[in-house]
LUMDOMAR-590473 format. One record per atom (N, C-alpha, C, O, CB): residue in three letters; z, y, x. Coordinates in steps of 0.02 Angstrom, whole numbers, padded with zeros to 5 digits, always signed. Each point is the difference from the previous one (the first is absolute). Glycine has a CB too. Layout:
ALAZYX;...
This chain:
MET-01095-00468+00116;MET+00049+00022-00048;MET+00030+00066+00025;MET+00016+00006+00059;MET+00010-00126-00095;PRO-00019+00170-00007;PRO+00026+00065+00021;PRO+00074-00003+00021;PRO+00038-00043-00022;PRO-00120+00095-00055;THR+00100-00006+00120;THR+00070+00009+00020;THR+00028+00062-00035;THR-00034+00051-00004;THR+00013-00106+00117;TYR+00082+00049-00139;TYR+00032+00055-00035;TYR+00066+00017+00033;TYR+00035-00044+00026;TYR-00090+00009-00133;GLU+00072+00099+00107;GLU+00067+00022+00017;GLU+00036+00016-00065;GLU-00026+00037-00042;GLU-00011+00010+00156;VAL+00096-00075-00121;VAL+00039+00007-00062;VAL+00066+00034+00016;VAL+00038-00024+00042;VAL-00093-00080-00092;LEU+00068+00160+00017;LEU+00064+00036+00008;LEU+00046-00023-00056;LEU-00013+00010-00059;LEU-00044+00091+00113;LEU+00113-00132-00034;LEU+00050-00025-00048;LEU+00061+00045+00001;LEU+00019+00026+00052;LEU-00061-00144-00037;HIS+00074+00127-00073;HIS+00059+00041-00007;HIS+00054-00041-00035;HIS-00009-00021-00058;HIS-00060+00127+00053;ALA+00125-00118+00039;ALA+00054-00040-00028;ALA+00060+00045-00015;ALA+00017+00045+00039;ALA-00056-00147+00024;THR+00071+00091-00120;THR+00059+00038-00021;THR+00050-00047-00033;THR-00014-00059-00010;THR-00056+00164-00006;GLY+00129-00079-00001;GLY+00049-00038-00038;GLY+00048-00040+00042;GLY+00020-00054-00020;GLY-00103+00049-00067;PHE+00103+00032+00143;PHE+00050-00032+00042;PHE+00039+00053+00038;PHE-00021+00058+00002;PHE-00052-00162+00010;ARG+00128+00086+00016;ARG+00040+00045+00042;ARG+00017-00039+00064;ARG+00040-00046-00001;ARG+00009+00109-00100;LEU-00081-00043+00155;LEU+00007-00034+00063;LEU+00037+00045+00049;LEU-00025+00054+00017;LEU-00081-00121-00037;PRO+00165+00047+00044;PRO+00037+00042+00047;PRO-00042+00013+00063;PRO-00032-00045+00027;PRO+00141-00001-00071;MET-00107+00108+00066;MET-00035+00019+00061;MET+00050+00028+00049;MET+00050+00030-00020;MET-00157-00005-00044;ASP+00096-00035+00128;ASP+00045+00025+00051;ASP+00007+00076-00003;ASP-00049+00036+00008;ASP+00018-00134+00065;GLY+00093+00121-00085;GLY+00015+00071+00004;GLY-00032+00044-00051;GLY-00008+00060+00012;GLY+00021-00080+00104;GLY-00032-00006-00173;GLY-00032+00043-00050;GLY+00007-00027-00070;GLY+00035-00050-00012;GLY-00114+00087+00099;SER+00045-00005-00132;SER+00000-00022-00070;SER-00037-00067-00005;SER-00043-00014+00041;SER+00046+00135-00081;PRO+00015-00161-00009;PRO-00035-00064-00008;PRO-00073+00010-00020;PRO-00018+00046-00036;PRO+00126-00100+00003;ALA-00150+00009+00058;ALA-00071+00002-00018;ALA-00007-00024-00072;ALA+00032-00049-00020;ALA-00068+00029+00141;THR-00006+00054-00159;THR-00011-00019-00070;THR-00073-00018-00013;THR-00018-00016-00057;THR+00113+00090+00025;GLY-00136-00071+00083;GLY-00071-00018-00008;GLY-00034-00004+00067;GLY+00026+00023+00051;GLY-00027+00032-00163;PHE-00059-00084+00111;PHE-00040+00001+00061;PHE-00074-00005-00018;PHE-00019-00021-00055;PHE+00113-00032+00119;TYR-00134+00073-00015;TYR-00073-00007-00004;TYR-00021-00049+00053;TYR+00031-00005+00053;TYR-00045+00123-00097;MET-00040-00154+00031;MET-00027-00048+00048;MET-00076-00003-00009;MET-00024+00001-00057;MET+00132-00068+00057;VAL-00144+00063+00055;VAL-00073-00008-00002;VAL-00017-00070+00026;VAL+00026-00022+00051;VAL-00045+00147-00036;ASP-00025-00159-00051;ASP-00022-00066+00022;ASP-00076-00002-00005;ASP-00030+00036-00039;ASP+00139-00090+00001;ARG-00139+00011+00078;ARG-00072-00012-00003;ARG-00012-00070-00026;ARG+00034-00048+00021;ARG-00055+00128+00074;VAL-00026-00087-00140;VAL-00017-00066-00027;VAL-00075-00006-00011;VAL-00035+00050-00011;VAL+00147-00056-00045;LEU-00136-00055+00059;LEU-00069-00016-00017;LEU-00001-00019-00074;LEU+00040-00041-00022;LEU-00068+00002+00140;ALA-00018+00069-00156;ALA-00004-00015-00071;ALA-00069+00018-00026;ALA-00037+00039+00031;ALA+00161-00020-00045;ARG-00141-00046-00044;ARG-00065+00016-00031;ARG+00001+00068-00034;ARG-00050+00036+00000;ARG+00030-00158-00016;THR+00078+00139-00014;THR+00006+00063-00038;THR+00066+00035+00017;THR+00044-00030+00032;THR-00114-00019-00126;ALA+00076+00111+00074;ALA+00062+00038+00011;ALA+00057-00032-00040;ALA+00057-00002+00025;ALA-00123+00107-00006;GLU+00052-00130-00078;GLU+00052-00032-00041;GLU+00027-00063+00035;GLU+00060-00012+00001;GLU-00114+00058-00106;GLU+00008-00086+00132;GLU+00020-00060+00036;GLU+00040+00019+00063;GLU+00048-00034+00017;GLU-00149-00027-00061;ALA+00080+00114+00078;ALA+00036+00023+00060;ALA+00072+00020-00018;ALA+00046-00016+00037;ALA-00155+00056+00014;SER+00117-00006-00107;SER+00067+00020-00023;SER+00044-00061-00012;SER+00057-00003+00022;SER-00105+00105-00074;LYS+00020-00151+00018;LYS+00037-00061-00016;LYS+00020-00037+00064;LYS+00057-00023+00006;LYS-00119+00014-00115;ILE+00017+00003+00156;ILE+00014-00035+00062;ILE+00054+00036+00040;ILE+00046-00031+00026;ILE-00164-00012-00023;ALA+00113+00110+00001;ALA+00050+00039+00037;ALA+00069-00007-00031;ALA+00050-00007+00036;ALA-00140+00088-00002;LEU+00095-00080-00099;LEU+00064-00010-00034;LEU+00028-00069+00013;LEU+00060-00008+00011;LEU-00096+00089-00100;GLU-00007-00132+00087;GLU+00022-00069+00013;GLU+00025-00007+00072;GLU+00049-00034+00013;GLU-00130-00008-00098;LEU+00046+00074+00132;LEU+00021-00003+00070;LEU+00069+00033+00009;LEU+00042-00026+00037;LEU-00162+00028-00001;MET+00131+00054-00070;MET+00065+00033+00005;MET+00054-00044-00030;MET+00054-00007+00028;MET-00110+00119-00033;ASP+00042-00142-00053;ASP+00049-00043-00033;ASP+00019-00061+00042;ASP+00056-00025-00005;ASP-00102+00063-00104;SER+00000-00062+00150;SER+00014-00060+00040;SER+00026+00016+00070;SER+00014-00046+00039;SER-00103-00011-00103;ASP+00096+00121+00080;ASP+00024+00020+00067;ASP+00076-00008+00003;ASP+00036+00037-00034;ASP-00133+00044+00048;PRO+00123-00127+00027;PRO+00073-00011+00001;PRO+00039+00060+00028;PRO+00059+00008-00016;PRO-00083-00128+00030;LYS-00008+00162+00025;LYS+00035+00059+00027;LYS+00013+00052-00053;LYS+00047+00040+00005;LYS-00101-00061+00105;ILE+00013+00022-00162;ILE+00008+00049-00054;ILE+00042-00028-00057;ILE+00028+00039-00039;ILE-00139+00010+00070;ALA+00116-00114-00037;ALA+00036-00032-00055;ALA+00072+00025-00006;ALA+00024+00009-00056;ALA-00096-00110+00071;ASP+00106+00112+00041;ASP+00069+00023-00001;ASP+00007+00069-00032;ASP+00050+00015-00032;ASP-00028-00083+00134;VAL-00072+00110-00093;VAL+00001+00067-00031;VAL+00003-00007-00076;VAL+00040+00033-00033;VAL-00105+00015+00131;PHE+00022-00090-00125;PHE-00002-00009-00072;PHE+00061-00037-00027;PHE+00025+00014-00054;PHE-00150-00013+00060;LYS+00150-00050+00033;LYS+00060-00035-00021;LYS+00059+00048-00005;LYS+00041-00006-00045;LYS-00083-00099+00100;SER+00046+00153-00008;SER+00055+00049-00003;SER-00006+00043-00063;SER+00051+00019-00028;SER-00045-00018+00153;GLY-00066+00014-00146;GLY-00010+00039-00061;GLY+00022-00038-00062;GLY+00033+00028-00044;GLY-00128+00030+00099;HIS+00077-00122-00058;HIS+00021-00041-00057;HIS+00076-00009+00000;HIS+00031+00001-00053;HIS-00141-00061+00055;ALA+00140+00052+00057;ALA+00073-00009+00005;ALA+00037+00063-00024;ALA+00056-00005-00024;ALA-00073-00074+00120;ALA-00014+00137-00089;ALA+00030+00063-00021;ALA-00019+00018-00072;ALA+00009+00057-00021;ALA-00009-00019+00140;ASP-00028-00086-00156;ASP-00023+00012-00069;ASP-00051+00055-00005;ASP-00002+00038-00049;ASP+00113-00077+00009;LEU-00154+00044+00090;LEU-00055+00048-00001;LEU-00064-00038-00019;LEU+00002-00061-00009;LEU+00053+00135+00097;ASP-00109-00039-00095;ASP-00063-00031-00021;ASP-00053+00009+00055;ASP-00042+00044-00005;ASP+00070-00022-00117;PRO-00025-00064+00175;PRO-00050+00008+00053;PRO-00070-00014-00026;PRO-00011-00046-00039;PRO+00098+00012+00124;ARG-00134+00074-00063;ARG-00070-00010-00020;ARG-00046+00030+00052;ARG+00018+00043+00039;ARG+00015-00041-00160;THR-00093-00028+00122;THR-00052+00025+00046;THR-00062+00017-00040;THR-00021-00037-00044;THR+00067-00033+00138;GLU-00075+00127-00077;GLU-00062+00022-00033;GLU-00053+00013+00053;GLU+00016+00019+00056;GLU+00049+00031-00152;VAL-00126-00059+00077;VAL-00056+00017+00043;VAL-00015+00074-00011;VAL-00017+00020-00055;VAL-00031-00139+00053;GLU+00054+00158+00055;GLU-00013+00072-00005;GLU-00074+00016+00011;GLU-00028+00044-00032;GLU+00145-00022+00073;LYS-00149-00059+00006;LYS-00068+00017+00018;LYS-00034-00061+00031;LYS+00032-00037+00037;LYS+00000+00159-00019;VAL-00095-00131-00033;VAL-00040-00053+00030;VAL-00065+00031+00024;VAL-00036+00032-00038;VAL+00088-00122-00037;ASP-00067+00080+00139;ASP-00062+00027+00029;ASP-00038-00054+00036;ASP+00028-00036+00041;ASP+00025+00148-00030;ALA-00117-00119-00026;ALA-00043-00044+00040;ALA-00013+00036+00066;ALA-00011+00060+00002;ALA-00044-00112-00106;ILE+00058+00014+00158;ILE-00013+00031+00065;ILE-00065-00028+00029;ILE-00020-00055-00018;ILE+00145+00070+00039;SER-00156+00024+00022;SER-00064-00020+00027;SER+00007-00062+00045;SER+00053-00013+00027;SER-00091+00133-00032;TRP-00016-00156+00012;TRP+00001-00062+00040;TRP+00021+00013+00071;TRP+00037-00039+00030;TRP-00126-00007-00102;TRP+00065+00103+00102;TRP+00016+00013+00070;TRP+00074+00018+00008;TRP+00030-00016+00051;TRP-00147+00055-00032;ARG+00146-00006-00069;ARG+00072+00015+00003;ARG+00041-00064-00010;ARG+00053-00008+00029;ARG-00075+00125-00073;ALA-00003-00162+00003;ALA+00035-00062-00014;ALA+00002-00046+00061;ALA+00047-00039+00006;ALA-00082+00049-00125;ILE-00015-00006+00163;ILE+00000-00045+00058;ILE+00042+00028+00058;ILE+00014-00036+00048;ILE-00127-00004-00082;LEU+00132+00104+00031;LEU+00042+00028+00052;LEU+00069-00031-00003;LEU+00024-00016-00054;LEU-00089+00124+00050;PRO+00097-00116+00061;PRO+00069-00028-00001;PRO+00044+00044-00044;PRO-00005+00061+00001;PRO-00010-00110+00114;TRP+00059+00016-00153;TRP+00045+00036-00045;TRP+00068-00032+00002;TRP+00006-00061-00001;TRP-00102+00094-00073;ARG+00146+00008+00077;ARG+00069-00024+00000;ARG+00032+00024-00064;ARG-00003+00059-00017;ARG+00010-00058+00144;LYS+00025-00048-00163;LYS+00035+00019-00061;LYS+00052+00052+00017;LYS+00039-00009+00047;LYS-00058-00106-00098;LEU+00020+00170+00014;LEU+00042+00057+00016;LEU+00074-00010-00016;LEU+00042+00036+00026;LEU-00141+00034-00045;GLY+00114-00116-00024;GLY+00070-00009-00020;GLY+00016+00039-00063;GLY-00045+00020-00037;GLY+00076-00038+00156;LEU+00032+00030-00130;LEU+00023+00033-00061;LEU+00022+00071+00016;LEU+00032+00012+00051;LEU+00004-00123-00099;ALA-00053+00157+00004;ALA+00023+00070+00005;ALA+00052+00011-00055;ALA-00018+00013-00057;ALA-00094+00027+00106;PHE+00176-00047-00031;PHE+00055+00007-00048;PHE+00014+00074-00014;PHE-00012+00043+00042;PHE+00061-00151-00002;TYR-00024+00121-00100;TYR+00023+00067-00018;TYR+00061-00007-00046;TYR+00013-00054-00027;TYR-00130+00102+00038;SER+00154+00007-00018;SER+00058-00001-00045;SER-00010+00052-00055;SER-00045+00042+00005;SER+00121-00079+00089;ASP-00035+00034-00146;ASP-00003+00050-00053;ASP+00019+00069+00025;ASP-00016+00050-00032;ASP+00043-00139-00051;ASP+00005+00092+00141;ASP+00019+00064+00028;ASP-00058+00036+00034;ASP+00008+00055+00025;ASP+00106-00100-00010;ALA-00172+00013-00013;ALA-00059+00031+00031;ALA-00019+00062-00041;ALA+00021+00008-00057;ALA-00062-00120+00101;GLU+00001+00154-00014;GLU-00019+00062-00034;GLU-00029-00014-00069;GLU-00041-00045-00008;GLU+00019+00098+00119;GLU+00043-00014-00159;GLU-00021-00010-00069;GLU-00075+00013-00010;GLU-00031-00030-00044;GLU+00146+00061+00007;ASP-00143+00014+00077;ASP-00071+00017-00010;ASP-00047-00046+00039;ASP-00061+00009-00003;ASP+00095+00109-00017;ALA-00007-00166+00057;ALA-00042-00046+00038;ALA-00035-00048-00049;ALA+00032-00026-00046;ALA+00045+00034+00148;SER-00141-00018-00091;SER-00036-00047-00043;SER-00041-00046+00045;SER-00033+00022+00047;SER+00029+00060-00144;GLY+00007-00146+00081;GLY-00039-00048+00038;GLY+00037-00022+00062;GLY+00056+00020+00013;GLY-00160+00031-00056;PRO+00071-00092+00083;PRO+00032-00028+00059;PRO+00013+00053+00052;PRO-00036+00049+00005;PRO-00020-00157-00028;PRO+00109+00098+00062;PRO+00014+00047+00054;PRO-00057+00001+00049;PRO-00032-00051+00012;PRO+00154+00034-00026;GLY-00135+00073+00042;GLY-00056-00004+00045;GLY-00014+00061+00037;GLY-00046+00001+00040;GLY+00003-00080-00111;
């Protein structure tokens, strides 16, 4: 079964950050085994929804009458040899609305 890397983009919340503007979105990359890119997207979204560490972010958005949501930005099948290499989940890359207006896509 192929391995996919899925780039997820979450918005619709305001999360206080130490010494700065509140975070209003984040990017996250996950790896999943799936038959198709569509199935990989669905699995990655389900994994994010079931992650208790991320649940508080979305709860804070709902509590503030915002509309938290997650979209799949990109899905890439990766080669078998890359998939067998050790991989550590990178975590979340938060950003705020105060970020540069001309920035597009994940920070990097």
